[in-house]
N, CA and C atoms as a LAMMPS dump frame, in Angstrom:
ITEM: TIMESTEP
0
ITEM: NUMBER OF ATOMS
564
ITEM: BOX BOUNDS ff ff ff
-5.0000000000000000e+02 5.0000000000000000e+02
-5.0000000000000000e+02 5.0000000000000000e+02
-5.0000000000000000e+02 5.0000000000000000e+02
ITEM: ATOMS id mol type element x y z
1 1 1 N 481.309 -56.455 -176.831
2 1 2 C 480.55 -56.411 -175.597
3 1 3 C 479.741 -55.121 -175.482
4 2 1 N 480.326 -54.008 -175.845
5 2 2 C 479.622 -52.73 -175.763
6 2 3 C 478.451 -52.702 -176.741
7 3 1 N 478.602 -53.36 -177.911
8 3 2 C 477.529 -53.402 -178.902
9 3 3 C 476.341 -54.207 -178.385
10 4 1 N 476.607 -55.229 -177.666
11 4 2 C 475.534 -56.045 -177.095
12 4 3 C 474.741 -55.221 -176.077
13 5 1 N 475.439 -54.467 -175.268
14 5 2 C 474.776 -53.615 -174.269
15 5 3 C 473.938 -52.542 -174.963
16 6 1 N 474.476 -51.943 -176.01
17 6 2 C 473.745 -50.908 -176.759
18 6 3 C 472.496 -51.513 -177.397
19 7 1 N 472.623 -52.681 -177.993
20 7 2 C 471.473 -53.339 -178.623
21 7 3 C 470.418 -53.689 -177.57
22 8 1 N 470.849 -54.184 -176.414
23 8 2 C 469.915 -54.504 -175.34
24 8 3 C 469.199 -53.253 -174.828
25 9 1 N 469.923 -52.157 -174.733
26 9 2 C 469.312 -50.896 -174.29
27 9 3 C 468.284 -50.422 -175.311
28 10 1 N 468.624 -50.524 -176.585
29 10 2 C 467.685 -50.12 -177.648
30 10 3 C 466.446 -51.014 -177.627
31 11 1 N 466.637 -52.322 -177.483
32 11 2 C 465.499 -53.246 -177.421
33 11 3 C 464.626 -52.965 -176.199
34 12 1 N 465.262 -52.712 -175.066
35 12 2 C 464.502 -52.401 -173.853
36 12 3 C 463.701 -51.111 -174.038
37 13 1 N 464.309 -50.11 -174.674
38 13 2 C 463.608 -48.848 -174.927
39 13 3 C 462.415 -49.069 -175.85
40 14 1 N 462.59 -49.896 -176.894
41 14 2 C 461.483 -50.192 -177.811
42 14 3 C 460.35 -50.936 -177.102
43 15 1 N 460.708 -51.887 -176.258
44 15 2 C 459.688 -52.632 -175.516
45 15 3 C 458.941 -51.688 -174.568
46 16 1 N 459.664 -50.848 -173.869
47 16 2 C 459.017 -49.892 -172.956
48 16 3 C 458.108 -48.934 -173.723
49 17 1 N 458.58 -48.47 -174.875
50 17 2 C 457.744 -47.589 -175.692
51 17 3 C 456.494 -48.338 -176.155
52 18 1 N 456.639 -49.571 -176.608
53 18 2 C 455.498 -50.37 -177.075
54 18 3 C 454.474 -50.582 -175.981
55 19 1 N 454.947 -50.894 -174.788
56 19 2 C 454.036 -51.078 -173.648
57 19 3 C 453.33 -49.761 -173.325
58 20 1 N 454.064 -48.676 -173.34
59 20 2 C 453.481 -47.37 -173.053
60 20 3 C 452.436 -46.997 -174.109
61 21 1 N 452.753 -47.217 -175.373
62 21 2 C 451.803 -46.9 -176.45
63 21 3 C 450.548 -47.765 -176.335
64 22 1 N 450.719 -49.052 -176.064
65 22 2 C 449.595 -49.965 -175.905
66 22 3 C 448.705 -49.511 -174.745
67 23 1 N 449.314 -49.216 -173.61
68 23 2 C 448.551 -48.773 -172.442
69 23 3 C 447.827 -47.46 -172.715
70 24 1 N 448.459 -46.567 -173.445
71 24 2 C 447.806 -45.313 -173.809
72 24 3 C 446.589 -45.543 -174.691
73 25 1 N 446.71 -46.463 -175.641
74 25 2 C 445.577 -46.77 -176.51
75 25 3 C 444.439 -47.439 -175.731
76 26 1 N 444.787 -48.337 -174.824
77 26 2 C 443.762 -48.983 -173.992
78 26 3 C 443.051 -47.932 -173.144
79 27 1 N 443.805 -47.014 -172.569
80 27 2 C 443.218 -45.953 -171.753
81 27 3 C 442.252 -45.111 -172.576
82 28 1 N 442.658 -44.732 -173.774
83 28 2 C 441.783 -43.926 -174.629
84 28 3 C 440.544 -44.711 -175.059
85 29 1 N 440.715 -45.981 -175.399
86 29 2 C 439.566 -46.809 -175.792
87 29 3 C 438.578 -46.902 -174.624
88 30 1 N 439.088 -47.068 -173.417
89 30 2 C 438.207 -47.141 -172.246
90 30 3 C 437.529 -45.804 -171.964
91 31 1 N 438.206 -44.708 -172.243
92 31 2 C 437.587 -43.388 -172.074
93 31 3 C 436.465 -43.19 -173.094
94 32 1 N 436.659 -43.734 -174.311
95 32 2 C 435.593 -43.68 -175.318
96 32 3 C 434.382 -44.455 -174.805
97 33 1 N 434.61 -45.65 -174.281
98 33 2 C 433.507 -46.45 -173.737
99 33 3 C 432.832 -45.728 -172.576
100 34 1 N 433.608 -45.124 -171.714
101 34 2 C 433.055 -44.372 -170.593
102 34 3 C 432.252 -43.171 -171.087
103 35 1 N 432.767 -42.485 -172.091
104 35 2 C 432.037 -41.345 -172.655
105 35 3 C 430.681 -41.774 -173.191
106 36 1 N 430.646 -42.925 -173.869
107 36 2 C 429.375 -43.424 -174.396
108 36 3 C 428.447 -43.815 -173.249
109 37 1 N 429.004 -44.409 -172.207
110 37 2 C 428.188 -44.798 -171.052
111 37 3 C 427.564 -43.571 -170.397
112 38 1 N 428.292 -42.453 -170.353
113 38 2 C 427.745 -41.224 -169.772
114 38 3 C 426.589 -40.692 -170.616
115 39 1 N 426.734 -40.771 -171.93
116 39 2 C 425.627 -40.378 -172.81
117 39 3 C 424.442 -41.285 -172.555
118 40 1 N 424.712 -42.571 -172.456
119 40 2 C 423.667 -43.561 -172.259
120 40 3 C 422.859 -43.292 -170.992
121 41 1 N 423.527 -42.902 -169.922
122 41 2 C 422.833 -42.594 -168.664
123 41 3 C 421.862 -41.435 -168.873
124 42 1 N 422.327 -40.387 -169.537
125 42 2 C 421.465 -39.222 -169.767
126 42 3 C 420.299 -39.579 -170.687
127 43 1 N 420.578 -40.389 -171.699
128 43 2 C 419.522 -40.773 -172.634
129 43 3 C 418.472 -41.64 -171.939
130 44 1 N 418.901 -42.469 -171.027
131 44 2 C 417.965 -43.309 -170.269
132 44 3 C 417.067 -42.424 -169.41
133 45 1 N 417.638 -41.415 -168.78
134 45 2 C 416.824 -40.502 -167.973
135 45 3 C 415.804 -39.778 -168.841
136 46 1 N 416.239 -39.378 -170.044
137 46 2 C 415.317 -38.693 -170.95
138 46 3 C 414.202 -39.645 -171.381
139 47 1 N 414.564 -40.878 -171.707
140 47 2 C 413.555 -41.856 -172.126
141 47 3 C 412.554 -42.129 -171.003
142 48 1 N 413.014 -42.128 -169.763
143 48 2 C 412.12 -42.344 -168.623
144 48 3 C 411.197 -41.158 -168.382
145 49 1 N 411.624 -39.97 -168.726
146 49 2 C 410.836 -38.759 -168.52
147 49 3 C 409.744 -38.593 -169.579
148 50 1 N 409.992 -39.091 -170.764
149 50 2 C 409.101 -38.838 -171.896
150 50 3 C 407.673 -39.35 -171.686
151 51 1 N 407.457 -40.558 -171.16
152 51 2 C 406.05 -40.983 -170.979
153 51 3 C 405.251 -40.018 -170.096
154 52 1 N 405.862 -39.483 -169.056
155 52 2 C 405.162 -38.513 -168.199
156 52 3 C 404.825 -37.246 -168.967
157 53 1 N 405.771 -36.792 -169.79
158 53 2 C 405.543 -35.591 -170.585
159 53 3 C 404.423 -35.825 -171.596
160 54 1 N 404.447 -36.968 -172.265
161 54 2 C 403.423 -37.294 -173.256
162 54 3 C 402.048 -37.369 -172.597
163 55 1 N 401.952 -38.009 -171.44
164 55 2 C 400.669 -38.122 -170.749
165 55 3 C 400.131 -36.751 -170.336
166 56 1 N 401.016 -35.882 -169.896
167 56 2 C 400.593 -34.538 -169.506
168 56 3 C 400.066 -33.772 -170.715
169 57 1 N 400.777 -33.837 -171.827
170 57 2 C 400.341 -33.15 -173.043
171 57 3 C 399.053 -33.775 -173.555
172 58 1 N 398.958 -35.096 -173.473
173 58 2 C 397.77 -35.799 -173.97
174 58 3 C 396.511 -35.308 -173.258
175 59 1 N 396.636 -34.987 -171.982
176 59 2 C 395.482 -34.498 -171.233
177 59 3 C 394.943 -33.181 -171.761
178 60 1 N 395.799 -32.374 -172.333
179 60 2 C 395.376 -31.059 -172.839
180 60 3 C 395.227 -31.028 -174.356
181 61 1 N 396.015 -31.834 -175.023
182 61 2 C 396.05 -31.777 -176.486
183 61 3 C 395.869 -33.175 -177.069
184 62 1 N 394.86 -33.859 -176.594
185 62 2 C 394.639 -35.247 -176.981
186 62 3 C 394.437 -35.44 -178.47
187 63 1 N 393.914 -34.431 -179.158
188 63 2 C 393.669 -34.594 -180.589
189 63 3 C 394.938 -34.428 -181.426
190 64 1 N 396.047 -34.125 -180.803
191 64 2 C 397.328 -34.031 -181.512
192 64 3 C 397.99 -35.41 -181.531
193 65 1 N 397.234 -36.393 -181.93
194 65 2 C 397.695 -37.774 -181.822
195 65 3 C 398.899 -38.069 -182.714
196 66 1 N 399.036 -37.393 -183.834
197 66 2 C 400.179 -37.646 -184.713
198 66 3 C 401.49 -37.324 -184
199 67 1 N 401.533 -36.176 -183.361
200 67 2 C 402.745 -35.765 -182.648
201 67 3 C 403.021 -36.706 -181.488
202 68 1 N 401.979 -37.043 -180.737
203 68 2 C 402.148 -37.937 -179.591
204 68 3 C 402.595 -39.327 -180.055
205 69 1 N 402.058 -39.791 -181.171
206 69 2 C 402.454 -41.092 -181.714
207 69 3 C 403.907 -41.062 -182.163
208 70 1 N 404.332 -39.946 -182.774
209 70 2 C 405.727 -39.819 -183.206
210 70 3 C 406.683 -39.892 -182.02
211 71 1 N 406.347 -39.206 -180.95
212 71 2 C 407.205 -39.212 -179.759
213 71 3 C 407.266 -40.613 -179.164
214 72 1 N 406.112 -41.254 -179.058
215 72 2 C 406.058 -42.6 -178.483
216 72 3 C 406.841 -43.584 -179.346
217 73 1 N 406.682 -43.503 -180.666
218 73 2 C 407.405 -44.405 -181.57
219 73 3 C 408.907 -44.14 -181.525
220 74 1 N 409.282 -42.874 -181.466
221 74 2 C 410.711 -42.533 -181.41
222 74 3 C 411.328 -43.03 -180.112
223 75 1 N 410.601 -42.889 -179.012
224 75 2 C 411.096 -43.394 -177.728
225 75 3 C 411.255 -44.906 -177.785
226 76 1 N 410.29 -45.593 -178.394
227 76 2 C 410.385 -47.056 -178.525
228 76 3 C 411.611 -47.439 -179.354
229 77 1 N 411.898 -46.657 -180.389
230 77 2 C 413.095 -46.913 -181.197
231 77 3 C 414.375 -46.743 -180.404
232 78 1 N 414.404 -45.742 -179.537
233 78 2 C 415.58 -45.504 -178.685
234 78 3 C 415.766 -46.653 -177.701
235 79 1 N 414.673 -47.065 -177.086
236 79 2 C 414.754 -48.162 -176.114
237 79 3 C 415.204 -49.447 -176.811
238 80 1 N 414.664 -49.712 -178.001
239 80 2 C 415.057 -50.912 -178.74
240 80 3 C 416.538 -50.867 -179.103
241 81 1 N 417.016 -49.716 -179.559
242 81 2 C 418.441 -49.585 -179.919
243 81 3 C 419.322 -49.727 -178.683
244 82 1 N 418.877 -49.186 -177.559
245 82 2 C 419.664 -49.273 -176.325
246 82 3 C 419.747 -50.707 -175.822
247 83 1 N 418.702 -51.477 -176.05
248 83 2 C 418.675 -52.859 -175.574
249 83 3 C 419.28 -53.847 -176.556
250 84 1 N 419.601 -53.391 -177.763
251 84 2 C 420.191 -54.26 -178.774
252 84 3 C 421.711 -54.267 -178.61
253 85 1 N 422.281 -55.39 -178.194
254 85 2 C 423.736 -55.43 -177.984
255 85 3 C 424.529 -55.276 -179.281
256 86 1 N 423.877 -55.469 -180.416
257 86 2 C 424.567 -55.348 -181.701
258 86 3 C 424.416 -53.965 -182.333
259 87 1 N 423.679 -53.076 -181.681
260 87 2 C 423.467 -51.733 -182.23
261 87 3 C 424.775 -50.95 -182.189
262 88 1 N 425.09 -50.306 -183.297
263 88 2 C 426.306 -49.502 -183.374
264 88 3 C 426.032 -48.104 -182.839
265 89 1 N 427.094 -47.363 -182.638
266 89 2 C 426.963 -45.978 -182.199
267 89 3 C 426.158 -45.18 -183.217
268 90 1 N 426.377 -45.441 -184.489
269 90 2 C 425.663 -44.725 -185.551
270 90 3 C 424.166 -45.028 -185.477
271 91 1 N 423.803 -46.288 -185.256
272 91 2 C 422.392 -46.648 -185.149
273 91 3 C 421.75 -46.023 -183.916
274 92 1 N 422.473 -46.043 -182.815
275 92 2 C 421.955 -45.43 -181.589
276 92 3 C 421.782 -43.923 -181.783
277 93 1 N 422.749 -43.29 -182.43
278 93 2 C 422.667 -41.844 -182.668
279 93 3 C 421.47 -41.518 -183.555
280 94 1 N 421.212 -42.332 -184.562
281 94 2 C 420.072 -42.093 -185.447
282 94 3 C 418.757 -42.184 -184.664
283 95 1 N 418.646 -43.169 -183.793
284 95 2 C 417.436 -43.303 -182.976
285 95 3 C 417.274 -42.103 -182.05
286 96 1 N 418.367 -41.663 -181.444
287 96 2 C 418.316 -40.51 -180.549
288 96 3 C 417.962 -39.235 -181.305
289 97 1 N 418.489 -39.081 -182.506
290 97 2 C 418.172 -37.901 -183.308
291 97 3 C 416.694 -37.877 -183.682
292 98 1 N 416.122 -39.044 -183.981
293 98 2 C 414.691 -39.116 -184.292
294 98 3 C 413.867 -38.701 -183.073
295 99 1 N 414.281 -39.135 -181.899
296 99 2 C 413.574 -38.753 -180.674
297 99 3 C 413.703 -37.251 -180.425
298 100 1 N 414.87 -36.705 -180.654
299 100 2 C 415.063 -35.258 -180.462
300 100 3 C 414.13 -34.467 -181.378
301 101 1 N 414.017 -34.89 -182.645
302 101 2 C 413.113 -34.21 -183.58
303 101 3 C 411.661 -34.314 -183.103
304 102 1 N 411.272 -35.497 -182.626
305 102 2 C 409.901 -35.683 -182.155
306 102 3 C 409.625 -34.804 -180.936
307 103 1 N 410.606 -34.656 -180.062
308 103 2 C 410.428 -33.808 -178.878
309 103 3 C 410.296 -32.338 -179.259
310 104 1 N 411.035 -31.912 -180.273
311 104 2 C 410.896 -30.53 -180.749
312 104 3 C 409.475 -30.307 -181.248
313 105 1 N 408.943 -31.27 -181.998
314 105 2 C 407.565 -31.156 -182.482
315 105 3 C 406.573 -31.133 -181.326
316 106 1 N 406.827 -31.941 -180.294
317 106 2 C 405.958 -31.963 -179.126
318 106 3 C 405.975 -30.616 -178.411
319 107 1 N 407.17 -30.053 -178.256
320 107 2 C 407.281 -28.741 -177.59
321 107 3 C 406.545 -27.669 -178.396
322 108 1 N 406.692 -27.73 -179.716
323 108 2 C 406.021 -26.739 -180.559
324 108 3 C 404.508 -26.904 -180.474
325 109 1 N 404.044 -28.134 -180.42
326 109 2 C 402.61 -28.384 -180.285
327 109 3 C 402.099 -27.856 -178.947
328 110 1 N 402.863 -28.077 -177.909
329 110 2 C 402.453 -27.644 -176.571
330 110 3 C 402.307 -26.131 -176.486
331 111 1 N 403.064 -25.41 -177.288
332 111 2 C 402.991 -23.946 -177.264
333 111 3 C 401.635 -23.429 -177.71
334 112 1 N 400.886 -24.24 -178.427
335 112 2 C 399.578 -23.812 -178.914
336 112 3 C 398.493 -23.929 -177.844
337 113 1 N 398.84 -24.441 -176.668
338 113 2 C 397.853 -24.664 -175.616
339 113 3 C 398.246 -23.867 -174.369
340 114 1 N 397.691 -22.656 -174.209
341 114 2 C 398.056 -21.812 -173.061
342 114 3 C 397.765 -22.48 -171.714
343 115 1 N 396.665 -23.243 -171.64
344 115 2 C 396.349 -23.905 -170.374
345 115 3 C 397.408 -24.962 -170.032
346 116 1 N 397.983 -25.582 -171.035
347 116 2 C 399.066 -26.548 -170.808
348 116 3 C 400.325 -25.819 -170.363
349 117 1 N 400.596 -24.682 -170.968
350 117 2 C 401.774 -23.895 -170.601
351 117 3 C 401.704 -23.425 -169.145
352 118 1 N 400.493 -23.312 -168.595
353 118 2 C 400.325 -22.863 -167.218
354 118 3 C 400.324 -24.03 -166.223
355 119 1 N 400.276 -25.262 -166.721
356 119 2 C 400.224 -26.439 -165.858
357 119 3 C 401.581 -26.662 -165.196
358 120 1 N 401.607 -26.697 -163.862
359 120 2 C 402.868 -26.81 -163.128
360 120 3 C 403.576 -28.126 -163.416
361 121 1 N 402.83 -29.211 -163.543
362 121 2 C 403.432 -30.51 -163.838
363 121 3 C 404.147 -30.457 -165.189
364 122 1 N 403.489 -29.858 -166.185
365 122 2 C 404.101 -29.743 -167.499
366 122 3 C 405.355 -28.87 -167.436
367 123 1 N 405.268 -27.768 -166.712
368 123 2 C 406.42 -26.877 -166.603
369 123 3 C 407.599 -27.577 -165.919
370 124 1 N 407.305 -28.371 -164.885
371 124 2 C 408.37 -29.13 -164.213
372 124 3 C 409.005 -30.143 -165.164
373 125 1 N 408.166 -30.882 -165.875
374 125 2 C 408.677 -31.881 -166.817
375 125 3 C 409.475 -31.221 -167.933
376 126 1 N 408.983 -30.097 -168.414
377 126 2 C 409.67 -29.36 -169.467
378 126 3 C 411.034 -28.866 -168.975
379 127 1 N 411.086 -28.391 -167.737
380 127 2 C 412.356 -27.948 -167.157
381 127 3 C 413.338 -29.101 -167.003
382 128 1 N 412.837 -30.241 -166.545
383 128 2 C 413.698 -31.421 -166.416
384 128 3 C 414.23 -31.859 -167.779
385 129 1 N 413.351 -31.824 -168.774
386 129 2 C 413.765 -32.215 -170.125
387 129 3 C 414.815 -31.256 -170.671
388 130 1 N 414.623 -29.973 -170.449
389 130 2 C 415.602 -28.98 -170.913
390 130 3 C 416.953 -29.21 -170.243
391 131 1 N 416.93 -29.488 -168.948
392 131 2 C 418.169 -29.755 -168.215
393 131 3 C 418.849 -31.027 -168.734
394 132 1 N 418.063 -32.057 -168.987
395 132 2 C 418.628 -33.3 -169.532
396 132 3 C 419.211 -33.086 -170.92
397 133 1 N 418.537 -32.296 -171.742
398 133 2 C 419.052 -32.026 -173.092
399 133 3 C 420.401 -31.316 -173.018
400 134 1 N 420.561 -30.419 -172.056
401 134 2 C 421.856 -29.749 -171.884
402 134 3 C 422.932 -30.74 -171.46
403 135 1 N 422.58 -31.637 -170.544
404 135 2 C 423.531 -32.652 -170.109
405 135 3 C 423.895 -33.594 -171.254
406 136 1 N 422.911 -33.952 -172.067
407 136 2 C 423.161 -34.827 -173.212
408 136 3 C 424.091 -34.139 -174.202
409 137 1 N 423.85 -32.863 -174.463
410 137 2 C 424.717 -32.12 -175.386
411 137 3 C 426.15 -32.084 -174.869
412 138 1 N 426.314 -31.849 -173.573
413 138 2 C 427.658 -31.846 -172.987
414 138 3 C 428.299 -33.236 -173.086
415 139 1 N 427.531 -34.273 -172.761
416 139 2 C 428.068 -35.638 -172.816
417 139 3 C 428.466 -36.014 -174.239
418 140 1 N 427.682 -35.584 -175.222
419 140 2 C 428.029 -35.858 -176.624
420 140 3 C 429.324 -35.147 -177.013
421 141 1 N 429.468 -33.909 -176.585
422 141 2 C 430.689 -33.156 -176.881
423 141 3 C 431.899 -33.837 -176.252
424 142 1 N 431.762 -34.235 -174.99
425 142 2 C 432.843 -34.936 -174.29
426 142 3 C 433.194 -36.227 -175.021
427 143 1 N 432.179 -36.985 -175.402
428 143 2 C 432.394 -38.243 -176.118
429 143 3 C 433.138 -38.007 -177.43
430 144 1 N 432.677 -37.036 -178.201
431 144 2 C 433.328 -36.758 -179.481
432 144 3 C 434.768 -36.274 -179.298
433 145 1 N 435.035 -35.522 -178.231
434 145 2 C 436.416 -35.101 -177.954
435 145 3 C 437.306 -36.307 -177.658
436 146 1 N 436.795 -37.247 -176.88
437 146 2 C 437.569 -38.451 -176.564
438 146 3 C 437.751 -39.31 -177.81
439 147 1 N 436.722 -39.419 -178.63
440 147 2 C 436.84 -40.181 -179.88
441 147 3 C 437.918 -39.558 -180.767
442 148 1 N 437.965 -38.235 -180.824
443 148 2 C 438.992 -37.552 -181.608
444 148 3 C 440.384 -37.92 -181.118
445 149 1 N 440.605 -37.877 -179.816
446 149 2 C 441.92 -38.234 -179.259
447 149 3 C 442.269 -39.681 -179.567
448 150 1 N 441.302 -40.561 -179.375
449 150 2 C 441.525 -41.983 -179.627
450 150 3 C 441.837 -42.234 -181.108
451 151 1 N 441.005 -41.676 -181.988
452 151 2 C 441.23 -41.878 -183.423
453 151 3 C 442.567 -41.285 -183.867
454 152 1 N 442.93 -40.123 -183.323
455 152 2 C 444.241 -39.55 -183.648
456 152 3 C 445.366 -40.483 -183.219
457 153 1 N 445.225 -41.056 -182.034
458 153 2 C 446.265 -41.958 -181.534
459 153 3 C 446.376 -43.215 -182.392
460 154 1 N 445.248 -43.705 -182.9
461 154 2 C 445.304 -44.919 -183.72
462 154 3 C 445.794 -44.655 -185.136
463 155 1 N 445.805 -43.395 -185.565
464 155 2 C 446.198 -43.074 -186.936
465 155 3 C 447.572 -42.43 -187.06
466 156 1 N 448.099 -41.877 -185.976
467 156 2 C 449.357 -41.142 -186.091
468 156 3 C 450.555 -42.029 -185.776
469 157 1 N 451.65 -41.695 -186.43
470 157 2 C 452.903 -42.415 -186.22
471 157 3 C 453.492 -41.942 -184.906
472 158 1 N 453.996 -42.754 -184.092
473 158 2 C 454.284 -44.182 -184.23
474 158 3 C 453.253 -45.086 -183.564
475 159 1 N 452.245 -44.496 -182.865
476 159 2 C 451.293 -45.361 -182.157
477 159 3 C 450.398 -46.147 -183.107
478 160 1 N 450.304 -45.717 -184.376
479 160 2 C 449.506 -46.477 -185.324
480 160 3 C 450.079 -47.873 -185.557
481 161 1 N 451.364 -48.033 -185.316
482 161 2 C 451.995 -49.35 -185.447
483 161 3 C 451.432 -50.287 -184.38
484 162 1 N 451.413 -49.821 -183.142
485 162 2 C 450.866 -50.626 -182.043
486 162 3 C 449.369 -50.838 -182.257
487 163 1 N 448.656 -49.799 -182.693
488 163 2 C 447.22 -49.914 -182.941
489 163 3 C 446.943 -50.978 -184.001
490 164 1 N 447.754 -51 -185.042
491 164 2 C 447.579 -52.007 -186.086
492 164 3 C 447.89 -53.409 -185.601
493 165 1 N 448.949 -53.547 -184.83
494 165 2 C 449.338 -54.865 -184.324
495 165 3 C 448.285 -55.471 -183.398
496 166 1 N 447.646 -54.627 -182.613
497 166 2 C 446.689 -55.12 -181.628
498 166 3 C 445.236 -54.828 -182.011
499 167 1 N 444.995 -54.476 -183.259
500 167 2 C 443.652 -54.313 -183.834
501 167 3 C 442.792 -53.276 -183.097
502 168 1 N 443.365 -52.122 -182.823
503 168 2 C 442.594 -51.012 -182.282
504 168 3 C 441.919 -50.325 -183.459
505 169 1 N 440.596 -50.427 -183.553
506 169 2 C 439.867 -49.829 -184.667
507 169 3 C 439.421 -48.417 -184.353
508 170 1 N 438.894 -47.758 -185.366
509 170 2 C 438.382 -46.403 -185.209
510 170 3 C 437.079 -46.427 -184.419
511 171 1 N 436.821 -45.389 -183.655
512 171 2 C 435.552 -45.226 -182.936
513 171 3 C 434.675 -44.271 -183.744
514 172 1 N 433.373 -44.477 -183.652
515 172 2 C 432.413 -43.633 -184.374
516 172 3 C 432.065 -42.403 -183.547
517 173 1 N 431.96 -41.277 -184.233
518 173 2 C 431.509 -40.047 -183.591
519 173 3 C 429.996 -40.097 -183.412
520 174 1 N 429.516 -39.347 -182.446
521 174 2 C 428.08 -39.162 -182.286
522 174 3 C 427.72 -37.967 -183.161
523 175 1 N 427.021 -38.227 -184.268
524 175 2 C 426.719 -37.169 -185.228
525 175 3 C 425.223 -37.031 -185.435
526 176 1 N 424.825 -35.824 -185.736
527 176 2 C 423.434 -35.575 -186.099
528 176 3 C 423.237 -36.035 -187.535
529 177 1 N 422.098 -36.656 -187.799
530 177 2 C 421.806 -37.056 -189.167
531 177 3 C 421.287 -35.847 -189.947
532 178 1 N 421.122 -36.022 -191.249
533 178 2 C 420.689 -34.906 -192.102
534 178 3 C 419.33 -34.355 -191.679
535 179 1 N 418.42 -35.234 -191.278
536 179 2 C 417.09 -34.777 -190.872
537 179 3 C 417.151 -33.908 -189.619
538 180 1 N 418.101 -34.176 -188.746
539 180 2 C 418.224 -33.386 -187.517
540 180 3 C 418.726 -31.977 -187.795
541 181 1 N 419.336 -31.778 -188.942
542 181 2 C 419.851 -30.454 -189.302
543 181 3 C 418.762 -29.564 -189.914
544 182 1 N 417.616 -30.147 -190.23
545 182 2 C 416.529 -29.41 -190.85
546 182 3 C 415.661 -28.772 -189.777
547 183 1 N 415.058 -27.65 -190.116
548 183 2 C 414.11 -26.993 -189.222
549 183 3 C 412.839 -27.838 -189.198
550 184 1 N 412.341 -28.189 -188.013
551 184 2 C 411.133 -29.031 -187.958
552 184 3 C 409.912 -28.3 -188.507
553 185 1 N 409.061 -29.037 -189.174
554 185 2 C 407.814 -28.5 -189.719
555 185 3 C 406.683 -28.916 -188.802
556 186 1 N 406.068 -27.948 -188.154
557 186 2 C 404.961 -28.23 -187.243
558 186 3 C 403.709 -27.653 -187.863
559 187 1 N 402.669 -28.513 -187.974
560 187 2 C 401.398 -28.07 -188.557
561 187 3 C 400.297 -28.27 -187.532
562 188 1 N 399.435 -27.295 -187.441
563 188 2 C 398.31 -27.386 -186.498
564 188 3 C 397.027 -27.578 -187.275
């Protein structure tokens, strides 16, 4: 009789642990999704700001069509990736990195036009963009921290057992591609 009680207590403890581990993994997976959603909000704001910035620069530096075309094409790539339900985090990150590079080129081009640098509308847009870039950097860091916790939980013993049983897969980090690590080349 005592052995039956001990076995029941052990089984109950295992079930409680399994439920706790499962709930912890679900919580972390949802935090990963929330982290990505926070990045997405900031990226949407940046994408909405870019046409105004491009139009302002175009008024002063209209002959810099290559740079303006790059920014417009990169923004279109970001919007397409954001609207594609099958786009992975890696694909979205690549599109965002291309847009970031194009914006750096746009900022460098704008520096060559003192009258543009004095334009209040441009300065306001530039300030908003700088603020958004800081928020995006913070959101990416937060997302990657949550992905680290989630991936650790899915790989470490004993929660990896529950993760395997219920098909909790690895989450992708938001990473800069190789081109984003290079210094941009701006030619006038």
